[in-house]
C-alpha positions in Angstrom: -2.7 1.8 14.5 -2.3 5.4 13.5 0.3 6.5 10.9 2.4 7.9 13.7 2.3 4.7 15.7 3.2 2.7 12.6 6.2 5.0 11.9 7.3 4.8 15.5 7.0 1.0 15.5 8.8 0.5 12.2 11.5 3.0 13.3 12.1 1.0 16.6 11.5 -2.6 15.3 13.9 -2.4 12.3 17.0 -1.7 14.2 16.0 -4.1 17.0 15.8 -6.8 14.4 19.1 -5.8 12.8 17.4 -4.5 9.7 18.6 -1.5 7.7 15.8 0.2 5.8 16.8 2.1 2.6 15.2 5.5 2.8 13.7 4.9 -0.7 12.0 1.7 0.6 10.6 3.2 3.9 7.3 4.5 2.3 6.6 1.0 0.9 7.4 -0.7 4.2 5.1 1.7 6.1 2.4 1.1 3.5 2.5 -2.7 3.8 2.9 -2.6 7.6 -0.3 -0.4 7.7 -2.0 -3.0 5.5 -0.9 -5.9 7.7 -2.0 -4.0 10.8 -5.4 -3.4 9.3 -5.8 -7.1 8.5 -4.7 -8.0 12.1 -7.3 -5.6 13.4 -10.1 -7.2 11.3 -9.2 -10.6 12.6 -8.9 -9.3 16.2 -12.5 -7.9 16.0 -14.0 -11.4 15.3 -15.8 -12.3 18.5 -14.8 -15.7 19.9 -16.4 -17.6 22.7 -14.5 -19.9 25.1 -15.9 -23.0 23.3 -14.5 -21.8 19.9 -11.5 -23.9 18.9 -9.2 -24.1 15.9 -9.8 -26.8 13.3 -8.4 -30.2 14.1 -7.4 -30.8 10.5 -7.4 -28.8 7.3 -7.5 -30.6 3.9 -7.2 -28.2 0.9 -9.1 -29.2 -2.2 -8.7 -28.1 -5.8 -11.0 -25.5 -7.3 -12.9 -28.3 -9.0 -13.8 -29.8 -5.7 -11.6 -32.9 -5.9 -8.5 -33.5 -3.8 
C-alpha cells in the first residue's frame, strides 16, 4: 500500500470501528499499519499450489529441543 492509501484506510477504518485516534498517536498508527501491510504483502507473495495445506498440528518445542 502507498502512504496515501494507508492514510485513507486508517482515516476511514478508525471511525468505522468506533476508534478515536489522538492526533499525537496518528503518526505511530500509520507507521505500524505500514509495517503490518508490508508483512501481509510478503506473506501474500509466497506462491501456493492447490495441494498446499495448513499444518494438521503444531507442537512448539523449547529452544533446547525438548518439549
